[in-house]
C-alpha positions in Angstrom: 38.1 266.7 80.3 41.7 267.8 80.1 44.4 268.3 82.2 47.2 270.6 82.6 50.6 270.3 84.8 51.0 273.2 86.6 54.7 273.6 88.5 55.8 276.0 91.0 57.9 278.7 90.9 61.8 278.0 91.4 63.6 276.6 93.1 63.0 273.2 92.1 64.9 269.9 93.7 67.8 269.6 91.9 71.2 267.4 92.4 73.9 270.0 93.4 76.8 268.0 93.1 77.5 265.3 90.2 77.7 261.4 90.7 81.5 261.8 90.8 81.7 264.2 93.1 79.8 262.3 95.3 81.6 259.0 95.2 84.8 260.8 95.2 83.4 262.6 98.6 82.5 259.2 99.8 86.0 257.8 98.8 87.7 261.1 101.2 85.6 260.3 103.8 86.8 256.5 103.8 90.5 257.7 104.0 90.4 257.6 108.2 89.4 254.0 108.1 91.5 253.2 105.3 95.1 254.5 107.1 93.7 253.0 109.9 93.4 249.5 108.2 97.2 250.3 106.4 98.5 250.8 109.9 97.1 247.7 111.3 97.3 244.9 108.5 99.8 246.7 106.4 100.8 245.3 103.2 97.6 243.0 103.4 95.3 245.7 103.4 97.0 247.7 100.9 96.7 244.6 98.9 93.4 244.4 99.5 91.9 247.4 98.8 93.7 248.2 95.4 92.6 244.7 94.1 89.2 245.3 95.2 89.2 248.3 93.7 90.6 247.4 90.4 88.4 244.2 89.8 85.2 246.4 90.4 86.1 249.1 88.1 87.4 246.4 85.3 84.0 243.8 85.9 82.3 247.4 85.3 84.0 248.1 82.1 84.1 244.4 80.9 80.3 244.0 81.2 79.0 247.3 80.1 81.2 247.5 77.1 81.4 243.8 76.0 78.1 242.6 77.1 75.6 245.4 77.6 77.2 247.3 74.5 77.1 251.1 76.1 79.7 253.2 76.9 81.1 252.1 80.3 80.7 254.4 83.7 83.2 252.6 85.2 85.5 256.2 86.0 82.4 258.2 87.7 83.8 256.8 91.0 80.6 254.1 91.9 82.5 251.2 90.7 85.7 252.3 92.5 83.4 252.9 96.0 82.4 249.7 95.9 85.5 248.1 95.5 86.7 250.2 98.6 83.7 249.2 100.5 84.0 245.6 99.5 87.5 245.6 100.5 86.7 246.8 103.6 84.2 244.5 104.4 86.9 241.2 104.1 89.7 240.0 106.2 93.1 241.0 105.3 94.4 237.7 104.6 91.4 237.4 101.8 93.0 235.3 98.7 92.8 237.8 95.4 90.6 235.3 93.5 87.7 235.6 96.1 88.2 239.0 96.1 87.6 239.1 92.3 84.6 236.5 92.4 83.0 238.9 95.1 83.9 241.9 92.9 82.0 240.4 90.1 78.7 239.2 91.8 78.6 242.8 93.2 79.1 245.0 90.1 77.9 242.4 87.4 75.2 240.8 89.3 74.0 243.0 92.3 74.5 246.1 90.2 74.3 245.7 86.6 72.3 242.8 86.0 69.7 245.4 87.4 70.5 248.0 84.7 73.4 250.5 86.4 73.8 252.9 89.0 70.8 254.0 90.4 68.4 250.7 89.6 69.8 248.2 91.9 67.5 247.4 94.9 70.2 245.6 97.1 73.9 247.5 98.4 76.2 245.8 95.2 78.9 245.4 98.2 76.8 243.7 100.8 75.6 241.3 98.1 79.6 240.9 97.4 80.7 240.2 101.0 77.5 237.9 101.6 78.4 236.0 98.3 81.8 235.5 99.8 80.7 234.9 103.4 78.4 231.8 101.9 81.4 230.5 99.5 84.3 231.0 101.4 83.3 230.6 105.1 87.0 229.8 106.3 88.9 232.4 104.7 85.9 235.1 105.6 86.5 234.4 109.1 89.9 234.2 109.3 90.9 237.4 110.8 94.6 238.7 111.1 95.9 239.9 114.6 96.3 243.7 114.4 99.9 244.8 114.1 101.4 241.1 114.1 103.5 240.6 110.8 101.5 243.7 109.3 104.8 244.9 107.1 106.9 241.3 106.9 107.2 239.6 103.5 106.8 236.1 103.5 105.4 235.4 107.2 102.0 234.4 108.2 99.8 236.3 109.5 98.8 235.8 113.4 95.0 235.6 113.6 92.6 236.1 116.3 89.0 236.2 116.8 87.2 239.2 116.6 85.1 240.2 119.9 81.8 239.5 118.7 83.2 236.2 117.6 84.5 235.4 121.1 81.1 236.7 122.7 79.1 234.6 120.5 81.2 231.3 121.2 81.4 231.8 124.7 79.4 234.4 125.9 80.7 237.3 128.3 82.3 235.0 130.5 85.3 235.0 127.6 85.4 238.6 127.2 86.7 239.7 131.3 87.7 242.7 129.5 84.3 243.7 129.1 82.9 247.0 130.8 86.8 248.1 130.9 87.9 251.4 129.5 90.8 249.4 127.7 88.3 247.6 125.3 86.5 250.4 124.7 89.6 252.2 123.6 90.8 249.3 121.5 87.4 249.0 119.8 87.4 252.9 118.9 91.2 253.2 117.9 91.2 249.9 115.9 93.5 247.6 118.0 90.8 244.4 117.4 90.5 241.8 114.8 88.0 242.2 112.4 87.6 243.2 108.5 90.1 245.1 107.3 87.9 248.7 107.2 85.4 248.1 109.8 87.8 248.0 113.5 88.7 251.3 113.6 85.1 253.0 115.1 86.8 256.4 115.4 88.1 256.9 112.1 84.8 255.7 110.5 83.0 258.1 112.7 85.5 260.6 111.6 84.7 260.0 107.8 81.0 260.1 108.6 81.0 263.3 110.1 82.9 264.6 107.2 80.1 263.3 105.0 77.4 264.9 107.1 78.9 268.3 106.7 79.4 268.0 102.9 75.8 267.1 102.3 76.2 263.8 101.2 73.8 262.3 103.8 71.9 263.4 106.4 72.1 262.3 110.4 68.7 260.0 110.4 70.1 256.8 108.8 73.2 256.4 110.9 71.7 257.9 114.0 68.7 255.9 114.0 70.5 252.7 113.3 73.0 252.9 116.2 70.3 254.1 118.7 67.6 251.5 117.4 70.8 249.0 117.4 71.9 249.8 121.0 68.2 249.9 122.3 67.7 246.2 121.2 70.9 245.2 123.1 69.9 247.3 125.8 66.7 245.5 126.7 68.4 242.2 127.1 71.4 243.7 128.3 69.4 245.3 131.4 67.3 242.1 131.8 70.4 240.0 131.9 73.5 241.9 132.0 75.3 238.8 133.2 74.6 237.1 129.9 74.9 239.9 127.3 77.2 242.5 126.2 76.5 246.1 127.0 74.8 248.4 124.2 78.0 250.6 123.7 80.1 247.4 123.0 77.4 246.2 120.4 77.9 250.2 118.9 81.5 249.9 118.6 82.2 246.2 117.7 82.3 244.9 114.3 80.5 246.4 111.3 78.0 248.4 113.1 79.6 251.7 112.9 80.6 250.8 109.0 77.1 249.6 108.2 75.6 252.4 109.5 77.8 255.3 108.1 78.9 253.9 104.4 76.6 250.9 104.0 72.7 251.8 105.3 73.3 255.5 103.2 73.5 254.1 100.0 71.3 256.9 98.3 70.4 254.0 95.7 69.5 251.2 98.2 67.8 253.4 101.0 64.7 255.9 101.1 64.2 258.9 99.9 62.5 260.9 102.5 63.5 261.0 106.2 60.6 260.0 107.4 61.4 256.9 105.3 64.8 256.8 106.4 64.0 256.6 109.9 61.9 253.6 109.6 64.3 251.8 107.3 67.3 252.6 109.7 65.0 251.7 113.0 64.3 248.1 111.0 68.1 247.7 110.3 69.2 248.8 113.8 67.0 246.1 115.2 67.3 243.1 113.1 71.4 243.9 113.2 70.5 243.4 117.1 68.3 240.5 116.7 70.8 238.8 115.1 73.7 239.4 116.8 71.8 237.9 120.2 70.1 235.0 118.5 71.8 234.6 115.2 74.2 231.4 114.1 76.6 234.1 113.0 77.8 236.7 115.3 77.8 239.8 113.0 74.1 241.0 111.6 74.8 244.2 110.1 75.5 243.3 106.2 72.7 240.9 106.6 70.2 243.7 108.4 70.9 246.2 105.9 69.7 244.0 102.8 66.6 242.8 104.6 65.6 246.6 104.7 66.7 247.2 100.7 64.3 245.1 100.0 61.4 246.9 101.7 62.7 250.6 100.2 59.9 250.4 97.4 57.1 249.6 100.3 58.5 252.3 102.5 59.2 255.1 100.0 55.3 254.6 98.8 54.7 254.8 102.2 56.6 258.1 103.0 56.5 259.4 99.2 58.6 262.5 98.3 56.9 266.0 98.4 55.9 267.3 95.2 56.8 270.7 94.2 54.1 270.9 91.2 50.4 270.0 91.5 48.1 268.7 89.0 44.9 271.4 88.1 41.7 269.6 86.7 39.7 272.2 84.0 36.3 270.5 82.9 
């Protein structure tokens, strides 16, 4: 019995853009949040972003050239995007050497140890962040206050708790502004403490919409992730609004917007099909909400995405891509 593979007529599925174009398109999408971080956190934000990108690109070049003995891909933009996203997920006051450690873990272990771009199962920037949070918890949870000594040299930054941190430590009673228009304006514009790239929700949303129009991502993951996060929080908020913050607060606060639009949508570590992406995002949003409500750490976005990264192979098996050809048996 012989087997022949019969291909369908064109058009066939084919990537329309190179890795280089896609990655630098992501950098453009991150530009509004990048400018917001420079405005609120000044020189330190610029330092962290530049060093994060340089460290990640240098790690990729050195490991591929001297350890893997292959031509380096450090200029294709993927290492630069990882460095930028890692920088967005740390405070502006982070010491340079801790950022170096995070960059080595992100590129050297989370990416290249698995074979490089396209083979890594977990989002490299989030692996680097998780390692830094476990290794350097004090520096990773010290948040400079926006606009306080941002552009002054030789002056220590004024620290401030994040809205999620306040909520986790003292409950809604320590956030009397909860529900007020001023609080949501601050969360939208970035006038709150937090990681340098996560505070300005509006800037992140602008970048996400740009990626939608460019075709870099689809709507399934960011929309479903944020909706499932809001629904999870909303159940408990409706049951006891005196104990839990409202869903809109949780959508705008912390890393939810950055995670939904730029981390969970990583094409390498997310499912291939729309159906799989819906399941992936649904699980991520629920896990994030539960960690925020009941976990020891006030933010659950990074861990929710990493947990769902582990399920991507199973999700892709349950929701396989559509085949354009068919196999015909001839007796």
